[in-house]
C-alpha positions as CSV (number, residue, x, y, z in Angstrom):
1,X,-3.8,-26.3,6.9
2,X,-6.4,-26.0,4.2
3,X,-7.1,-22.4,3.1
4,X,-10.7,-22.3,4.3
5,X,-9.7,-23.7,7.8
6,X,-7.2,-20.8,8.1
7,X,-9.8,-18.3,7.2
8,X,-12.3,-19.8,9.7
9,X,-9.7,-20.0,12.5
10,X,-8.6,-16.5,12.0
11,X,-12.2,-15.3,12.1
12,X,-12.7,-17.1,15.5
13,X,-9.6,-15.3,16.8
14,X,-10.9,-11.9,15.6
15,X,-14.5,-12.3,16.8
16,X,-13.4,-12.9,20.4
17,X,-12.7,-9.2,20.4
18,X,-16.5,-8.7,20.8
19,X,-16.6,-10.9,23.9
20,X,-14.0,-8.9,25.7
21,X,-14.6,-5.3,24.4
22,X,-17.5,-4.1,26.5
23,X,-16.3,-5.5,29.8
24,X,-19.6,-7.4,30.4
25,X,-19.3,-10.1,27.7
26,X,-18.3,-13.7,27.7
27,X,-16.5,-16.3,25.5
28,X,-17.1,-20.0,26.0
29,X,-16.4,-23.2,24.1
30,X,-19.5,-25.4,23.9
31,X,-20.1,-28.6,22.0
32,X,-18.1,-28.2,18.8
33,X,-18.7,-24.4,18.7
34,X,-17.6,-21.1,20.2
35,X,-20.1,-18.7,21.8
36,X,-19.1,-15.1,21.9
37,X,-21.4,-12.8,23.9
38,X,-20.7,-9.1,23.7
39,X,-22.7,-8.1,26.7
40,X,-25.0,-6.0,24.5
41,X,-28.5,-6.6,23.1
42,X,-27.2,-6.6,19.5
43,X,-27.4,-9.8,17.6
44,X,-24.6,-9.2,15.1
45,X,-22.1,-8.8,17.9
46,X,-23.3,-12.0,19.7
47,X,-21.6,-14.6,17.6
48,X,-21.5,-18.4,17.3
49,X,-18.9,-20.2,15.2
50,X,-18.1,-23.8,14.6
51,X,-14.8,-25.0,16.0
52,X,-14.5,-28.2,14.0
53,X,-16.1,-29.5,10.8
54,X,-19.6,-30.9,10.9
55,X,-19.7,-34.6,10.0
56,X,-22.4,-36.5,8.1
57,X,-23.5,-38.0,11.4
58,X,-27.2,-37.3,11.8
59,X,-27.9,-34.5,14.2
60,X,-24.3,-33.2,14.4
61,X,-25.1,-29.6,13.2
62,X,-28.3,-29.6,15.2
63,X,-26.4,-30.5,18.4
64,X,-24.0,-27.6,17.8
65,X,-26.9,-25.1,17.4
66,X,-28.6,-26.5,20.4
67,X,-25.4,-25.9,22.5
68,X,-25.1,-22.4,21.2
69,X,-28.8,-21.8,21.9
70,X,-28.3,-22.8,25.5
71,X,-25.2,-20.5,25.8
72,X,-26.9,-17.5,24.4
73,X,-30.3,-18.3,25.9
74,X,-28.9,-17.6,29.3
75,X,-27.6,-14.2,28.2
76,X,-29.6,-12.8,25.3
77,X,-32.3,-13.6,22.7
78,X,-30.4,-11.9,19.9
79,X,-27.5,-13.7,18.4
80,X,-26.0,-14.9,15.1
81,X,-23.8,-17.6,13.6
82,X,-21.0,-17.2,11.0
83,X,-20.9,-20.5,9.1
84,X,-18.1,-21.4,6.8
85,X,-19.8,-23.6,4.2
86,X,-16.7,-25.8,3.7
87,X,-17.0,-26.8,7.4
88,X,-20.0,-28.8,6.5
89,X,-20.0,-32.4,5.2
90,X,-21.5,-32.5,1.7
91,X,-24.4,-34.6,3.0
92,X,-25.3,-31.7,5.4
93,X,-24.6,-28.7,3.2
94,X,-27.8,-28.9,1.2
95,X,-29.9,-29.1,4.4
96,X,-28.1,-26.5,6.4
97,X,-30.4,-23.6,5.6
98,X,-33.4,-25.5,6.6
99,X,-31.7,-26.7,9.8
100,X,-31.0,-23.1,10.8
101,X,-34.6,-22.1,9.9
102,X,-35.8,-24.9,12.1
103,X,-33.8,-23.3,14.9
104,X,-35.3,-19.9,14.3
105,X,-32.4,-18.4,12.4
106,X,-32.5,-16.7,9.0
107,X,-29.7,-16.0,6.5
108,X,-28.8,-12.3,6.2
109,X,-25.6,-12.4,4.1
110,X,-23.1,-14.6,2.3
111,X,-19.7,-13.0,2.4
112,X,-16.9,-14.8,0.4
113,X,-13.8,-15.8,2.3
114,X,-10.7,-14.5,0.3
115,X,-7.0,-15.1,0.6
116,X,-3.8,-13.5,-0.8
117,X,-0.3,-14.9,-0.4
118,X,0.9,-11.3,-0.6
119,X,-0.5,-8.0,-1.9
120,X,0.0,-7.2,-5.5
121,X,1.4,-3.7,-6.3
122,X,-1.2,-0.9,-6.5
123,X,-3.0,-0.5,-9.8
124,X,-3.1,3.3,-9.4
125,X,-1.3,6.0,-7.5
126,X,-2.7,6.1,-4.0
127,X,-3.3,9.2,-1.9
128,X,-1.3,10.0,1.2
129,X,-3.0,9.1,4.5
130,X,-1.7,9.4,8.0
131,X,-2.1,6.1,9.9
132,X,-2.5,6.1,13.6
133,X,-2.9,2.9,15.7
134,X,-5.9,2.8,18.0
135,X,-4.2,3.7,21.3
136,X,-6.0,6.7,22.9
137,X,-9.4,8.3,23.5
138,X,-9.3,10.1,20.1
139,X,-8.5,7.1,17.9
140,X,-11.0,4.9,19.8
141,X,-13.7,7.6,19.2
142,X,-12.8,7.9,15.6
143,X,-12.9,4.1,15.1
144,X,-16.4,4.0,16.8
145,X,-17.7,6.8,14.5
146,X,-16.4,5.3,11.2
147,X,-17.8,1.8,12.1
148,X,-21.2,3.2,13.1
149,X,-21.4,5.3,9.9
150,X,-20.3,2.6,7.5
151,X,-21.8,-0.5,8.9
152,X,-25.1,1.1,10.0
153,X,-24.5,0.2,13.7
154,X,-26.2,2.4,16.3
155,X,-23.6,4.8,17.7
156,X,-24.3,3.8,21.3
157,X,-23.6,0.1,20.4
158,X,-20.5,1.0,18.4
159,X,-19.1,3.2,21.2
160,X,-19.8,0.5,23.8
161,X,-17.7,-1.9,21.8
162,X,-14.8,0.2,20.5
163,X,-14.3,3.0,23.0
164,X,-12.9,1.1,26.0
165,X,-9.1,1.0,26.4
166,X,-9.2,-2.6,27.5
167,X,-10.9,-3.7,24.3
168,X,-7.7,-3.1,22.4
169,X,-5.4,-5.1,24.6
170,X,-5.6,-8.3,22.6
171,X,-4.8,-9.4,19.0
172,X,-7.4,-7.1,17.4
173,X,-5.1,-4.3,16.2
174,X,-7.0,-1.2,15.0
175,X,-5.8,1.6,12.8
176,X,-7.4,5.0,11.8
177,X,-6.5,6.9,8.7
178,X,-6.5,10.7,8.8
179,X,-6.4,13.3,5.9
180,X,-5.5,16.5,7.6
181,X,-7.7,16.8,10.6
182,X,-10.5,14.6,9.2
183,X,-11.1,11.0,9.9
184,X,-11.0,9.1,6.6
185,X,-10.9,5.4,7.1
186,X,-10.4,2.5,9.6
187,X,-9.0,-1.1,9.4
188,X,-8.2,-3.8,11.9
189,X,-5.6,-6.5,11.5
190,X,-5.6,-9.8,13.4
191,X,-2.7,-12.2,13.3
192,X,-3.8,-15.8,13.6
193,X,-3.7,-19.2,11.9
194,X,-0.5,-18.2,10.1
195,X,-2.3,-15.3,8.4
196,X,-3.2,-11.6,8.9
197,X,-7.0,-11.2,9.0
198,X,-8.4,-7.9,7.7
199,X,-11.5,-6.6,9.4
200,X,-13.5,-3.4,9.9
201,X,-12.1,-1.8,6.7
202,X,-14.3,1.2,6.1
203,X,-14.1,4.7,4.5
204,X,-16.1,7.7,5.4
205,X,-18.4,8.9,2.6
206,X,-16.4,12.0,1.6
207,X,-13.3,9.9,1.0
208,X,-14.7,7.0,-0.9
209,X,-13.6,5.9,-4.3
210,X,-10.3,7.8,-4.0
211,X,-8.0,5.1,-2.7
212,X,-7.8,6.1,0.9
213,X,-9.2,2.7,2.2
214,X,-6.7,0.8,0.1
215,X,-3.9,3.1,1.2
216,X,-4.7,2.5,4.9
217,X,-5.1,-1.3,4.4
218,X,-1.7,-1.5,2.8
219,X,0.0,0.6,5.4
220,X,-1.5,-1.3,8.3
221,X,-0.8,-4.7,6.8
222,X,2.8,-3.8,6.2
223,X,3.2,-2.7,9.8
224,X,1.7,-5.8,11.3
225,X,3.5,-8.0,8.9
226,X,6.8,-6.4,10.0
227,X,6.1,-7.1,13.6
228,X,4.5,-10.6,13.2
229,X,6.6,-12.1,10.3
230,X,3.3,-13.1,8.6
231,X,2.6,-12.2,5.0
232,X,-0.5,-14.1,3.9
233,X,-3.7,-12.1,4.2
234,X,-7.3,-13.2,4.5
235,X,-10.7,-11.5,4.8
236,X,-14.4,-11.8,4.3
237,X,-15.5,-9.5,1.6
238,X,-18.5,-7.2,1.1
239,X,-20.0,-7.0,-2.4
240,X,-18.7,-3.4,-2.7
241,X,-15.1,-4.4,-1.9
242,X,-14.9,-7.6,-3.9
243,X,-13.4,-6.1,-7.1
244,X,-10.9,-4.1,-5.1
245,X,-9.7,-7.1,-3.3
246,X,-9.3,-9.0,-6.5
247,X,-7.1,-6.2,-7.9
248,X,-5.0,-6.5,-4.7
249,X,-4.3,-10.2,-5.2
250,X,-7.1,-11.9,-3.2
251,X,-9.0,-14.9,-4.6
252,X,-12.1,-16.5,-3.2
253,X,-11.5,-19.8,-1.5
254,X,-14.7,-20.3,0.5
255,X,-18.0,-18.7,1.4
256,X,-19.7,-17.9,4.7
257,X,-23.4,-17.6,5.5
258,X,-24.3,-15.4,8.4
259,X,-27.5,-16.4,10.2
260,X,-29.4,-14.2,12.6
261,X,-32.0,-15.2,15.2
262,X,-35.4,-14.1,13.9
């Protein structure tokens, strides 16, 4: 499997978390795409993704967006699409942004998709952090708080997604890092497509730039790798995290564009 396909497939596995988390969502395959409705009026958590590459056939991408529009139109007006640029035929790639604009969607970010066969050793001494899996009320509340703070998500939305016990019964495996009694960081690991996908890595402001996020990521990846037998890691990077991931052994292999309904 090509590297970009593994990253895209793992992302589809991970994002289905949002269709199951609140208890009122839905996940449905439509024409060449996957619609994930969170049950909430929050566009970033209502997600469409392609399930197969777009050909050069006229109207192929438009048909996928129309099918997603029908899926979400019955549920919410606020939704988004995570598009792996390498899923597009070269003849379509240059027109993709205009096609999305014609469907009322604007680009809001372009996170790179990155891959590491294994993590390189740390480039510095990392601090101690206590890692707890998300398994109880306290860790679910902590995950909600860190996510809300770091990704600027309204707390009521974050809590609706991350606080239910049933939300954590699938492949989306969450971990919270503590320093003493304080919540320091979170990360989620998702096995899929022969890889471990890294998501929701975030560090509370008081603990940033001190190595706590990296320490938690390494501990969580080691634990899930031990259980799953997988060692390759993939992620979609923020601008702030890009240099850290490079130091850890990740390289950019593709790029995504996230489109949001206007």
